[in-house]
C-alpha positions, 0 to 999 in steps of 0.5 A: 970084237966082231964087226957084224954087218948086215949081209943083205941090201933092203928088198923093196920095189916101187909098189911095195906096201908093207915092209918087214923090219927086223934087226940082223940075221945071225953072224954066220950070214955075214961070214958065209958059214951057212948051215945046210938048211939055211937060205941065203936071204933075209930071214933065211936062218933055219932057226928063224920061223918067219918063212915057215909061218908064211909057208904055212899061211900061203901053202908055198911049199918052199925049199929050205936049203942053200939053193938059188931056187930057195931064194927065188921062191921067197923073192917071188912071194914078196914081189907078188904080195907087195911086201919088202924087207928092210931091217933097221940095223946096218951093223953092230959090234959084238964081244960074243959072236952070237945072234942075241939082240942084247949083245949088239953094241955100237949099233949103226941104224939104217935110214928107214925114214929115208927109204919111206920117202924114196918108196911112197907106196909103203903104208905099213911097217911090220916089226918082227919083235917089240919094244924090248931093248935092241928089238926092231921097234926099240931101234925104230923109236930111236931112229924117229927121234932123229927126225923129231917124230914119234909113234902114237898108239892105236892098239895096245893089244898083241900085236901092238899097233902104232902110227906116225906122220911124216910131215909135208915139209919132209917131202917136196913142196907138192907132197901132203903129209903121210900116215904110216902104220906099224905093227909089232908082231911076236918075234919069229925066233924061238926065244919068244916062246916063253913070252907067248906062253904067258899071253892070255889069248894063247892060254885061252886057245891052249885051254880049248885045244891042247894041241895048239902050239906057239907056232900055231899062235904066231901063224894065227897072228901073222896071217892077218898081216902077211 
């Protein structure tokens, strides 16, 4: 049984307003066996396109390698745009050593609500995936139950938007209740291409422009929130 621990601490600053929430990077980031084009940072997998989307949206000209400069570029972007990263899974066990969310068992979750209390500037959680089993929204819903909280739907259109309230009693006596929004973005992994292909909006855009791709679709979606 492989013990898959998250290799990175949450990246959050005092003025962070948005928090990207995923699950775990591939096991090779835990073991240190990175590929040549992997970046040793959150979402640094060569096969995960999150930073490609961000690069395209903001014209960052990012490096994609194991260099320290590649890491610094990404941290500088996050700091400048008041975005943080705190994946919801701290660790899990795997019978098969791969990056499948469904393959995670005995999952230990991070205390996202605890981080929200510690960093009160955070207004929005951006899930890199939806409510399918072992996805970030799925685990976050389980996490909320431990605090007797739940998500309320704001919009059922893709990307789905919810909100929840952290009650005043969860804070010091002089704090007011706090509203936090969540956005379930289409996963940045290649496995999501199949679900995108059946999306009505994607079909419409593809019909009007045969060159329109699943990459373009996610850039269009992510642009609004990142």
